[in-house]
LUMNU-606979 format. One record per residue (C-alpha): residue number from 1; chain; residue in three letters; x, z, y. Coordinates in pm, 1 decimal. Layout:
<recs>
nr_kette_rest_X_Z_Y
NUM_A_ALA_X_Z_Y
...
</recs>
This chain:
<recs>
nr_kette_rest_X_Z_Y
1_A_UNK_10182.7_12496.1_10215.6
2_A_UNK_10176.0_12334.1_9866.7
3_A_UNK_10032.2_12059.9_9974.7
4_A_UNK_10258.7_12003.6_10259.2
5_A_UNK_10549.6_12045.6_10054.6
6_A_UNK_10426.4_11791.0_9773.8
7_A_UNK_10380.4_11551.3_10067.8
8_A_UNK_10732.4_11596.5_10180.4
9_A_UNK_10863.3_11568.8_9834.4
10_A_UNK_10681.3_11257.0_9807.8
11_A_UNK_10768.5_11133.0_10135.5
12_A_UNK_11161.9_11221.0_10032.0
13_A_UNK_11125.6_11016.6_9704.4
14_A_UNK_11007.8_10698.5_9892.7
15_A_UNK_11289.9_10731.5_10116.3
16_A_UNK_11527.6_10738.6_9835.4
17_A_UNK_11353.2_10470.7_9693.6
18_A_UNK_11356.7_10237.2_10001.7
19_A_UNK_11747.8_10288.1_10015.4
20_A_UNK_11806.3_10207.6_9671.0
21_A_UNK_11601.4_9865.5_9723.0
22_A_UNK_11816.2_9782.8_10028.6
23_A_UNK_12139.6_9858.2_9853.0
24_A_UNK_12017.4_9696.0_9509.1
25_A_UNK_11930.7_9384.2_9708.3
26_A_UNK_12286.9_9301.6_9748.8
27_A_UNK_12338.4_9297.0_9334.3
28_A_UNK_12282.1_9007.6_9163.5
29_A_UNK_12371.6_9093.8_8805.3
30_A_UNK_12498.9_9417.0_8633.9
31_A_UNK_12882.3_9317.6_8672.9
32_A_UNK_12846.2_9348.6_9066.6
33_A_UNK_12852.7_9726.4_9007.3
34_A_UNK_13202.9_9672.4_8900.5
35_A_UNK_13350.9_9370.6_8986.6
36_A_UNK_13461.3_9513.5_9323.6
37_A_UNK_13524.8_9807.2_9545.1
38_A_UNK_13232.0_9742.9_9766.6
39_A_UNK_13008.2_9693.0_9428.7
40_A_UNK_13161.0_10064.3_9300.8
41_A_UNK_13050.3_10230.6_9619.6
42_A_UNK_12683.7_10058.0_9572.9
43_A_UNK_12676.9_10212.9_9215.1
44_A_UNK_12804.8_10552.2_9317.7
45_A_UNK_12542.4_10551.0_9607.1
46_A_UNK_12247.7_10422.1_9444.0
47_A_UNK_12317.0_10638.5_9138.8
48_A_UNK_12312.5_10942.7_9388.8
49_A_UNK_11981.3_10857.0_9525.6
50_A_UNK_11870.1_10821.3_9172.1
51_A_UNK_11963.9_11175.1_9107.5
52_A_UNK_11766.3_11283.4_9423.3
53_A_UNK_11482.3_11111.1_9318.5
54_A_UNK_11505.6_11300.7_9023.2
55_A_UNK_11536.6_11632.7_9126.6
56_A_UNK_11262.7_11582.3_9345.4
57_A_UNK_11035.6_11449.9_9067.1
58_A_UNK_11135.9_11746.3_8855.6
59_A_UNK_11020.6_11999.0_9141.9
60_A_UNK_10700.1_11807.5_9168.0
61_A_UNK_10628.9_11831.1_8781.1
62_A_UNK_10734.8_12180.8_8758.6
63_A_UNK_10486.5_12306.5_9032.4
64_A_UNK_10236.6_12093.0_8827.5
65_A_UNK_10155.6_11881.1_9169.1
66_A_UNK_10136.2_11572.0_8991.0
67_A_UNK_9891.5_11481.7_8702.1
68_A_UNK_10134.2_11274.7_8479.1
69_A_UNK_9855.1_11142.8_8301.3
70_A_UNK_9716.7_10936.4_8595.5
71_A_UNK_10022.0_10704.3_8576.2
72_A_UNK_10093.2_10656.6_8242.7
73_A_UNK_10319.1_10348.1_8328.0
74_A_UNK_10578.8_10594.5_8480.1
75_A_UNK_10785.3_10767.9_8255.1
76_A_UNK_10825.4_11112.7_8459.8
77_A_UNK_11009.8_11281.6_8167.5
78_A_UNK_11284.8_11007.3_8163.5
79_A_UNK_11325.7_11028.4_8550.6
80_A_UNK_11400.0_11404.6_8551.1
81_A_UNK_11635.3_11343.6_8185.4
82_A_UNK_11808.5_11070.8_8340.8
83_A_UNK_11864.4_11318.5_8679.1
84_A_UNK_12018.6_11585.1_8448.4
85_A_UNK_12236.1_11283.7_8254.6
86_A_UNK_12367.3_11196.3_8594.3
87_A_UNK_12443.8_11539.5_8695.5
88_A_UNK_12630.5_11686.7_8384.7
89_A_UNK_12738.2_11346.1_8241.2
90_A_UNK_12837.5_11102.2_8526.0
91_A_UNK_13154.2_11018.2_8368.1
92_A_UNK_12926.0_10845.8_8104.2
93_A_UNK_12729.6_10664.1_8291.6
94_A_UNK_12654.9_10281.2_8207.9
95_A_UNK_12611.3_10085.0_8502.6
96_A_UNK_12396.9_9799.7_8291.5
97_A_UNK_12149.5_10094.8_8274.2
98_A_UNK_12146.0_10162.8_8650.2
99_A_UNK_12101.1_9807.8_8704.3
100_A_UNK_11791.4_9770.8_8422.9
101_A_UNK_11659.7_10099.4_8612.6
102_A_UNK_11658.1_9958.3_8962.3
103_A_UNK_11544.6_9611.3_8862.3
104_A_UNK_11271.1_9719.6_8610.0
105_A_UNK_11143.9_10067.8_8698.5
106_A_UNK_11190.0_10134.7_9056.2
107_A_UNK_10930.4_9853.1_9201.6
108_A_UNK_10636.3_10030.3_9020.1
109_A_UNK_10755.2_10369.4_9082.1
110_A_UNK_10747.1_10301.6_9466.7
111_A_UNK_10412.8_10180.3_9409.3
112_A_UNK_10291.2_10429.0_9251.3
113_A_UNK_10473.4_10713.0_9510.6
114_A_UNK_10294.1_10515.6_9790.0
115_A_UNK_9965.3_10524.3_9632.8
116_A_UNK_10002.5_10900.8_9553.8
117_A_UNK_10090.4_10952.3_9945.2
118_A_UNK_9800.1_10748.1_10065.9
119_A_UNK_9557.6_10943.5_9848.4
</recs>
């Protein structure tokens, strides 16, 4: 059962990453998140998906299904901590950090999750 649940969690993370990438494609600069109502909705929806990615990552790490040392380029602890920050301090969220995460970190996370799924 744990192998099935692990695969399911990875698939869920990948699905969230796909949705974030599609939504983020409409954002060119950080200010796009706050310049219009559509931008604010994109920010909220992307942050919700990032929170879900963090929650599923937290479960995977807690169950020790993933060897963190196998993918040193991914900061697993930061993913979980960001999820906790979103959950408890949403009003302090910095849209520029969300932009940076989407632009610079999610593509490599997506590659690693895909690689892990196809082992």
